[in-house]
VOBA-1610 file (N, C-alpha, C; in pm, whole numbers, padded with zeros to 5 digits, always signed):
BEGIN
Unk+00125-00122-00007Unk+00030-00010-00065Unk+00055+00139+00007Unk+00054+00214-00066Unk+00126+00432-00017Unk+00019+00485+00070Unk+00070+00549+00128Unk-00029+00671+00191Unk+00016+00769+00126Unk-00024+00863+00116Unk-00064+01026+00081Unk-00057+01099+00201Unk+00043+01148+00227Unk+00120+01214+00333Unk+00018+01270+00354Unk-00016+01388+00268Unk-00014+01522+00299Unk-00194+01541+00166Unk-00217+01578+00131Unk-00401+01621+00036Unk-00453+01698+00117Unk-00608+01782+00097Unk-00683+01882+00073Unk-00769+01762+00037Unk-00813+01756+00119Unk-00978+01645+00090Unk-01095+01726+00073Unk-01089+01893+00137Unk-01178+01914+00178Unk-01238+02014+00071Unk-01118+02034+00018Unk-01039+02169-00065Unk-01145+02164-00172Unk-01191+02267-00260Unk-01274+02253-00372Unk-01216+02155-00493Unk-01379+02049-00630Unk-01249+01982-00650Unk-01224+01792-00630Unk-01193+01879-00422Unk-01266+01750-00475Unk-01353+01659-00348Unk-01397+01799-00245Unk-01494+01780-00115Unk-01603+01692-00257Unk-01644+01771-00311Unk-01803+01717-00407Unk-01782+01631-00459Unk-01697+01500-00450Unk-01700+01354-00512Unk-01582+01337-00447Unk-01614+01335-00350Unk-01542+01278-00164Unk-01551+01157-00181Unk-01651+01079-00181Unk-01675+00952-00190Unk-01631+00828-00312Unk-01673+00946-00419Unk-01596+00851-00593Unk-01420+00900-00525Unk-01347+01039-00483Unk-01241+01011-00448Unk-01115+00930-00347Unk-01154+00919-00314Unk-01144+00848-00159Unk-01210+00722-00254Unk-01259+00646-00274Unk-01231+00496-00338Unk-01172+00468-00433Unk-01120+00589-00544Unk-01051+00545-00593Unk-00921+00567-00584Unk-00901+00657-00471Unk-00796+00543-00411Unk-00727+00493-00359Unk-00877+00389-00255Unk-00822+00285-00279Unk-00830+00188-00297Unk-00793+00181-00503Unk-00845+00113-00566Unk-00649+00090-00647Unk-00686+00232-00641Unk-00496+00271-00656Unk-00416+00201-00578Unk-00483+00136-00429Unk-00331+00124-00347Unk-00312+00169-00224Unk-00428+00315-00170Unk-00416+00397-00097Unk-00453+00419+00015Unk-00376+00349+00088Unk-00450+00273+00241Unk-00468+00386+00357Unk-00415+00467+00318Unk-00408+00546+00476Unk-00401+00664+00373Unk-00444+00828+00388Unk-00511+00965+00392Unk-00510+01009+00483Unk-00374+01203+00493Unk-00388+01214+00640Unk-00436+01406+00508Unk-00600+01467+00537Unk-00622+01557+00509Unk-00555+01706+00598Unk-00529+01769+00524Unk-00454+01838+00563Unk-00509+02057+00659Unk-00491+02076+00748Unk-00515+02135+00870Unk-00434+02307+00727Unk-00567+02379+00674Unk-00418+02518+00648Unk-00450+02647+00703Unk-00607+02648+00783Unk-00654+02714+00825Unk-00796+02687+00986Unk-00807+02799+01097Unk-00840+02723+01152Unk-00960+02741+01139Unk-01003+02812+00999Unk-01165+02817+01084Unk-01199+02686+00969Unk-01156+02589+00860Unk-01175+02447+00867Unk-01207+02354+00914Unk-01068+02332+01058Unk-01075+02192+01075Unk-01172+02185+01124Unk-01291+02172+01225Unk-01406+02063+01214Unk-01478+02059+01089Unk-01448+02080+00943Unk-01500+02026+00796Unk-01406+01870+00850Unk-01264+01954+00838Unk-01185+01846+00882Unk-01154+01714+00935Unk-01198+01760+01041Unk-01238+01643+01151Unk-01338+01575+01079Unk-01443+01676+01074Unk-01550+01504+01039Unk-01520+01412+00940Unk-01432+01470+00806Unk-01412+01361+00703Unk-01319+01298+00771Unk-01238+01307+00833Unk-01140+01219+00954Unk-01201+01149+01025Unk-01288+01216+01116Unk-01360+01095+01220Unk-01487+00973+01117Unk-01561+01033+01004Unk-01605+00966+00898Unk-01533+00859+00793Unk-01418+00861+00704Unk-01368+00770+00758Unk-01150+00670+00749Unk-01224+00574+00829Unk-01095+00554+00925Unk-00973+00508+00803Unk-01060+00562+00735Unk-00851+00512+00628Unk-00767+00634+00586Unk-00825+00764+00719Unk-00811+00925+00646Unk-00775+00978+00765Unk-00660+01005+00819Unk-00638+01111+00983Unk-00665+01298+00897Unk-00599+01374+00995Unk-00582+01544+00896Unk-00445+01562+01088Unk-00435+01677+01040Unk-00364+01757+01021Unk-00487+01877+01100Unk-00384+01998+01218Unk-00434+02087+01228Unk-00326+02185+01283Unk-00356+02304+01224Unk-00284+02413+01207Unk-00300+02570+01060Unk-00225+02594+01104Unk-00281+02787+01013Unk-00187+02749+00917Unk-00198+02787+00801Unk-00094+02760+00690Unk-00039+02967+00745Unk+00167+02984+00659Unk+00127+03076+00645Unk+00108+03208+00616Unk+00028+03131+00456Unk+00016+03283+00394Unk-00179+03335+00483Unk-00162+03275+00545Unk-00303+03270+00645Unk-00258+03287+00732Unk-00123+03343+00768Unk-00119+03399+00944Unk-00106+03541+00970Unk-00174+03611+00878Unk-00152+03763+00868Unk-00284+03822+00889Unk-00417+03679+00848Unk-00596+03660+00884Unk-00602+03712+00965Unk-00610+03660+01107Unk-00630+03655+01243Unk-00576+03710+01320Unk-00584+03713+01420Unk-00528+03702+01579Unk-00409+03582+01594Unk-00256+03594+01613Unk-00178+03459+01627Unk-00226+03348+01679Unk-00249+03203+01585Unk-00282+03139+01665Unk-00283+03127+01798Unk-00339+03052+01856Unk-00279+03018+02094Unk-00264+02866+02007Unk-00121+02843+02097Unk-00078+02722+02160Unk-00134+02677+02192Unk-00201+02697+02275Unk-00401+02666+02363Unk-00460+02675+02253Unk-00509+02644+02146Unk-00622+02633+02089Unk-00534+02501+01990Unk-00418+02525+01921Unk-00321+02368+01893Unk-00405+02303+01967Unk-00341+02293+02100Unk-00276+02183+02191Unk-00483+02172+02270Unk-00514+02222+02200Unk-00648+02123+02259Unk-00778+02036+02112Unk-00690+02090+02030Unk-00739+02049+01891Unk-00683+01839+01868Unk-00556+01885+01922Unk-00477+01769+01881Unk-00500+01701+01984Unk-00599+01710+02070Unk-00568+01597+02165Unk-00721+01486+02047Unk-00763+01556+02028Unk-00830+01446+01901Unk-00726+01365+01894Unk-00821+01174+01889Unk-00720+01085+01838Unk-00747+01107+01722Unk-00807+01146+01630Unk-00781+01196+01427Unk-00641+01305+01412Unk-00628+01337+01502Unk-00507+01451+01474Unk-00417+01353+01425Unk-00325+01323+01304Unk-00213+01269+01376Unk-00083+01430+01366Unk-00039+01533+01270Unk-00012+01606+01295Unk-00031+01765+01329Unk+00103+01844+01401Unk+00072+02007+01369Unk+00129+02119+01249Unk+00005+02191+01186Unk+00025+02215+01047Unk-00088+02205+00965Unk+00006+02279+00838Unk+00107+02308+00812Unk+00116+02377+00850Unk+00193+02456+00834Unk+00271+02524+00958Unk+00394+02626+00800Unk+00456+02755+00844Unk+00610+02756+00807Unk+00609+02883+00788Unk+00763+02890+00626Unk+00759+03029+00611Unk+00775+03051+00420Unk+00666+03091+00411Unk+00635+03180+00227Unk+00680+03318+00186Unk+00822+03299+00152Unk+00801+03456+00159Unk+00831+03467-00053Unk+00768+03394-00121Unk+00735+03418-00282Unk+00623+03435-00250Unk+00550+03391-00173Unk+00388+03505-00258Unk+00385+03627-00160Unk+00429+03641+00037Unk+00399+03646+00109Unk+00229+03737+00102Unk+00236+03678+00138Unk+00009+03694+00144Unk+00003+03750+00267Unk+00106+03688+00345Unk+00092+03775+00518Unk+00274+03794+00516Unk+00262+03863+00683Unk+00366+03990+00690Unk+00426+03863+00744Unk+00568+03910+00753Unk+00702+03791+00740Unk+00680+03765+00934Unk+00698+03850+00932Unk+00707+03883+01155Unk+00574+03788+01164Unk+00466+03789+01183Unk+00355+03683+01191Unk+00343+03526+01162Unk+00400+03522+01054Unk+00458+03406+00954Unk+00515+03293+01096Unk+00631+03401+01182Unk+00708+03366+01213Unk+00658+03282+01365Unk+00575+03307+01397Unk+00579+03411+01537Unk+00395+03277+01538Unk+00359+03272+01400Unk+00273+03186+01371Unk+00365+03012+01381Unk+00431+02995+01269Unk+00595+02875+01295Unk+00607+02833+01469Unk+00650+02934+01516Unk+00701+02902+01633Unk+00623+02885+01699Unk+00442+02883+01710Unk+00396+02808+01796Unk+00346+02754+01753Unk+00324+02681+01588Unk+00301+02585+01566Unk+00374+02424+01644Unk+00553+02464+01646Unk+00735+02442+01682Unk+00617+02341+01879Unk+00605+02491+01917Unk+00537+02476+02056Unk+00464+02291+02074Unk+00361+02382+02013Unk+00281+02238+01962Unk+00317+02110+01985Unk+00384+02077+01840Unk+00466+01972+01889Unk+00598+01895+01948Unk+00576+02071+01963Unk+00712+01944+02003Unk+00685+01936+02158Unk+00503+01958+02295Unk+00508+01892+02377Unk+00391+01818+02342Unk+00288+01819+02221Unk+00168+01750+02191Unk+00279+01564+02102Unk+00414+01600+02095Unk+00495+01510+02058Unk+00447+01445+01897Unk+00361+01528+01833Unk+00270+01552+01717Unk+00400+01578+01639Unk+00470+01516+01508Unk+00502+01507+01402Unk+00475+01723+01343Unk+00558+01791+01346Unk+00543+01932+01261Unk+00600+01899+01105Unk+00439+01956+01031Unk+00429+01945+00915Unk+00438+02064+00860Unk+00541+02107+00777Unk+00635+02251+00711Unk+00575+02222+00596Unk+00571+02356+00570Unk+00540+02410+00427Unk+00668+02551+00457Unk+00746+02519+00329Unk+00883+02592+00333Unk+00859+02690+00164Unk+00912+02784+00100Unk+00926+02877-00035Unk+00970+02964-00038Unk+01078+02953-00125Unk+01174+03076-00093Unk+01250+03071+00058Unk+01215+03030+00156Unk+01265+03091+00302Unk+01341+03013+00377Unk+01437+02916+00276Unk+01496+02808+00408Unk+01617+02853+00454Unk+01672+02907+00403Unk+01737+02998+00544Unk+01733+02989+00634Unk+01611+03136+00664Unk+01513+03160+00720Unk+01440+03018+00871Unk+01442+02908+00768Unk+01362+02859+00785Unk+01465+02697+00894Unk+01582+02679+00807Unk+01655+02653+00834Unk+01703+02696+01027Unk+01717+02837+01022Unk+01726+02894+01143Unk+01636+02841+01215Unk+01531+02905+01202Unk+01419+02919+01291Unk+01359+02772+01374Unk+01332+02617+01232Unk+01462+02487+01322Unk+01545+02459+01401Unk+01619+02514+01362Unk+01757+02489+01472Unk+01753+02609+01600Unk+01712+02762+01680Unk+01736+02748+01712Unk+01545+02683+01805Unk+01464+02666+01738Unk+01328+02615+01855Unk+01393+02478+01901Unk+01485+02390+01818Unk+01546+02273+01859Unk+01605+02236+01988Unk+01712+02379+02025Unk+01787+02400+02085Unk+01654+02406+02254Unk+01630+02395+02216Unk+01539+02444+02319Unk+01379+02304+02358Unk+01427+02180+02297Unk+01401+02078+02339Unk+01354+02028+02182Unk+01343+01849+02159Unk+01358+01793+02047Unk+01179+01812+01963Unk+01148+01843+01897Unk+01042+01743+01853Unk+01044+01635+01718Unk+00939+01639+01635Unk+00954+01477+01530Unk+00872+01620+01386Unk+00931+01606+01282Unk+00893+01727+01157Unk+00878+01637+01052Unk+00845+01737+00940Unk+00849+01676+00814Unk+00892+01786+00691Unk+00938+01817+00606Unk+00895+01930+00524Unk+00830+01833+00425Unk+00729+01921+00412Unk+00600+01855+00232Unk+00654+01898+00098Unk+00575+01851+00034Unk+00698+01898-00104Unk+00762+01960-00109Unk+00865+01864-00068Unk+01020+01911-00138Unk+01063+01997-00302Unk+01067+02155-00147Unk+01100+02206-00362Unk+01260+02322-00296Unk+01313+02211-00185Unk+01429+02360-00177Unk+01570+02256-00272Unk+01663+02251-00175Unk+01819+02309-00242Unk+01847+02194-00141Unk+01971+02109-00125Unk+02075+02036-00042Unk+02070+02060+00073Unk+02106+02145+00055Unk+02157+02207+00223Unk+02091+02261+00361Unk+01890+02297+00272Unk+01854+02285+00396Unk+01745+02121+00368Unk+01790+01979+00307Unk+01723+01971+00334Unk+01846+01812+00434Unk+01966+01901+00376Unk+02088+01830+00517Unk+02040+01865+00594Unk+02029+02050+00639Unk+02051+02096+00764Unk+01938+02019+00899Unk+01790+01945+00768Unk+01660+01864+00830Unk+01620+01778+00844Unk+01703+01685+00789Unk+01768+01545+00826Unk+01845+01537+00971Unk+01945+01647+00941Unk+02072+01679+01089Unk+01943+01634+01185Unk+01856+01709+01198Unk+01765+01726+01290Unk+01654+01557+01363Unk+01669+01488+01183Unk+01586+01400+01279Unk+01500+01389+01154Unk+01395+01478+01075Unk+01295+01532+00983Unk+01295+01426+00913Unk+01225+01385+00803Unk+01149+01363+00733Unk+01141+01401+00599Unk+01210+01424+00501Unk+01147+01503+00387Unk+01099+01310+00255Unk+00943+01431+00219Unk+00793+01462+00160Unk+00771+01530-00055Unk+00708+01443-00051Unk+00815+01462-00211Unk+00659+01354-00259Unk+00635+01507-00349Unk+00534+01527-00387Unk+00445+01538-00628Unk+00369+01549-00657Unk+00459+01526-00788Unk+00503+01629-00871Unk+00583+01753-00827Unk+00687+01839-00837Unk+00793+01760-00911Unk+00843+01591-00842Unk+00941+01540-00919Unk+00940+01486-01010Unk+00823+01419-01096Unk+00745+01447-01263Unk+00823+01540-01288Unk+00795+01674-01292Unk+00785+01756-01327Unk+00917+01845-01436Unk+00936+01812-01633Unk+01030+01827-01710Unk+01138+01901-01650Unk+01129+01998-01575Unk+01248+02088-01523Unk+01268+02105-01344Unk+01266+01981-01293Unk+01276+01995-01153Unk+01434+01909-01157Unk+01491+01873-01290Unk+01557+01791-01262Unk+01678+01832-01149Unk+01742+02006-01040Unk+01784+01911-01029Unk+01704+01951-00801Unk+01640+01939-00852Unk+01545+01875-00710Unk+01569+01746-00746Unk+01519+01649-00890Unk+01535+01465-00878Unk+01699+01427-00793Unk+01825+01541-00832Unk+01905+01530-00826Unk+01931+01488-00638Unk+01857+01642-00558Unk+01870+01687-00427Unk+01817+01566-00378Unk+01704+01473-00420Unk+01603+01366-00377Unk+01715+01261-00347Unk+01736+01220-00454Unk+01833+01108-00492Unk+01935+01016-00383Unk+01967+01132-00322Unk+02085+01185-00274Unk+02026+01143-00092Unk+01930+01164-00124Unk+01862+01154+00070Unk+01877+01036+00133Unk+01849+00982+00264Unk+01833+00899+00281Unk+01637+00793+00292Unk+01704+00725+00236Unk+01572+00739+00218Unk+01469+00635+00323Unk+01523+00543+00432Unk+01460+00589+00548Unk+01378+00750+00630Unk+01386+00792+00535Unk+01363+00970+00552Unk+01221+01009+00477Unk+01210+00954+00395Unk+01165+00975+00267Unk+00987+00967+00266Unk+00895+01049+00266Unk+00721+01000+00164Unk+00668+01101+00118Unk+00575+01065+00065Unk+00548+01061-00070Unk+00372+01119-00024Unk+00328+01242-00131Unk+00181+01322-00094Unk+00166+01362-00236Unk+00040+01370-00190Unk-00038+01448-00374Unk-00035+01585-00347Unk+00064+01695-00210Unk-00145+01811-00211Unk-00204+01748-00317Unk-00246+01762-00315Unk-00458+01779-00360Unk-00506+01830-00337Unk-00590+01909-00423Unk-00588+01932-00530Unk-00496+02004-00626Unk-00436+02033-00557Unk-00266+02066-00601Unk-00164+02026-00710Unk-00015+02028-00821Unk+00079+01966-00889Unk+00028+01822-00909Unk-00097+01805-00964Unk-00096+01639-01023Unk+00036+01606-01105Unk+00100+01520-01114Unk+00190+01481-01150Unk+00203+01458-01321Unk+00293+01440-01365Unk+00290+01336-01539Unk+00222+01176-01492Unk+00127+01202-01555Unk+00054+01203-01644Unk+00003+01295-01667Unk-00117+01346-01528Unk-00228+01412-01529Unk-00146+01513-01549Unk-00033+01543-01535Unk-00028+01693-01581Unk-00090+01862-01567Unk-00154+01941-01506Unk-00215+02045-01582Unk-00411+02030-01496Unk-00403+01917-01466Unk-00569+01864-01424Unk-00541+01847-01253Unk-00668+01797-01170Unk-00725+01843-01108Unk-00649+01764-00973Unk-00599+01712-00922Unk-00492+01591-00832Unk-00532+01520-00771Unk-00569+01504-00674Unk-00636+01389-00585Unk-00527+01277-00488Unk-00613+01210-00409Unk-00521+01090-00330Unk-00394+01023-00489Unk-00537+00960-00532Unk-00515+00815-00631Unk-00398+00881-00669Unk-00311+00928-00749Unk-00207+01011-00824Unk-00062+00952-00790Unk-00102+01017-00615Unk+00048+00971-00524Unk+00098+00825-00620Unk+00100+00727-00606Unk+00101+00594-00714Unk+00258+00745-00797Unk+00218+00745-00979Unk+00292+00805-00983Unk+00374+00930-00945Unk+00313+00957-00899Unk+00449+00970-00762Unk+00549+00879-00667Unk+00501+00766-00674Unk+00576+00694-00620Unk+00702+00618-00678Unk+00652+00606-00843Unk+00672+00557-00954Unk+00814+00606-00940Unk+00856+00771-00989Unk+00966+00797-01031Unk+01129+00763-00861Unk+01005+00814-00778Unk+01045+00782-00645Unk+01093+00701-00662Unk+01060+00527-00737Unk+01092+00470-00709Unk+01237+00463-00836Unk+01244+00511-00871Unk+01321+00481-01021Unk+01485+00566-00953Unk+01416+00733-00849Unk+01586+00768-00793Unk+01604+00696-00676Unk+01555+00570-00711Unk+01642+00491-00494Unk+01698+00387-00610Unk+01623+00371-00713Unk+01655+00265-00756Unk+01590+00110-00678Unk+01486+00165-00728Unk+01376-00019-00628Unk+01284-00015-00720Unk+01228-00131-00682Unk+01123-00134-00752Unk+00977-00043-00655Unk+00891-00051-00818Unk+00742-00008-00711Unk+00626-00043-00533Unk+00689-00156-00562Unk+00635-00239-00470Unk+00733-00150-00326Unk+00899-00179-00386Unk+00943-00226-00310Unk+00975-00034-00160Unk+00931+00107-00311Unk+00960+00205-00288Unk+00782+00268-00162Unk+00690+00183-00208Unk+00556+00208-00165Unk+00613+00174-00032Unk+00708-00006+00039Unk+00661-00084+00144Unk+00711+00026+00251Unk+00827+00070+00177Unk+00987+00188+00275Unk+00906+00289+00343Unk+00835+00337+00208Unk+00712+00457+00239Unk+00656+00475+00352Unk+00574+00399+00319Unk+00484+00329+00422Unk+00530+00375+00535Unk+00641+00271+00572Unk+00712+00218+00655Unk+00730+00366+00768Unk+00742+00409+00718Unk+00783+00627+00729Unk+00707+00588+00791Unk+00632+00645+00651Unk+00463+00777+00764Unk+00471+00672+00881Unk+00406+00569+00890Unk+00432+00568+01054Unk+00496+00489+01154Unk+00677+00486+01125Unk+00723+00568+01225Unk+00758+00723+01305Unk+00657+00782+01245Unk+00644+00950+01167Unk+00561+00971+01277Unk+00443+00953+01208Unk+00300+00938+01273Unk+00287+00822+01329Unk+00306+00848+01403Unk+00287+00732+01572Unk+00115+00785+01617Unk+00101+00838+01575Unk-00087+00759+01605Unk-00183+00782+01502Unk-00112+00704+01374Unk-00157+00649+01311Unk-00178+00463+01324Unk-00282+00498+01277Unk-00308+00312+01287Unk-00265+00208+01145Unk-00162+00193+01164Unk-00176+00122+00982Unk-00264+00003+00951Unk-00393+00001+00867Unk-00414-00144+00807Unk-00367-00202+00795Unk-00477-00340+00845Unk-00394-00500+00829Unk-00320-00523+00761Unk-00345-00412+00651Unk-00269-00561+00534Unk-00130-00490+00514Unk-00087-00341+00623Unk+00047-00312+00575Unk+00119-00342+00721Unk+00123-00378+00817Unk+00260-00480+00911Unk+00208-00577+00846
//
């Protein structure tokens, strides 16, 4: 089986046909999915999707794009919502200096609050970073010195410096459909040098559909295409890549329960 470690099942394009989306994922061999929270206002809907489907889990958090919309998210809020048994991660959070949709200081405040929640709960921190590699590493390193916390960089598009720095902190790296794109050779070269035991796969659906679905609306079933390309990079069979990344996922996301077929 495969795990889609990062999808947005509540977003337009997926939520309208959710039963069919989930059915296609299961048919494709996707045994577990994590529906990611981007803003606190959508968390009840995300939680409800996870509650209704035994193979769907969720996270709680505020995307850096939304960090400036309201007051900074309170640590107590994250800790309270993270008590739910279907919540397996904190985020997505991080820094996005490419779009700068929120003030950078607000992004950093929320980022550190999410880190504190990950440290206190032991749930992995789900990090989004774009055009902010150096500052992301600085904050993660500073915060790690206050006490360790698990985490991953989702939808990896960075260079070797960020990858090596977060691997040193014990983080994992999640690969999206971007690794299938024709212009992503530099990313593929970096990925191929990473330790396989730290690799996950994801769709980030409904965004970033992999080749051969490029340009279409993405969905969890298409993680198969990303996994196939990743298998080539690591010199594995698709089945071998699936076994390894699935084991990696459940090692990191300890609250998620592996289906019997994956044990």
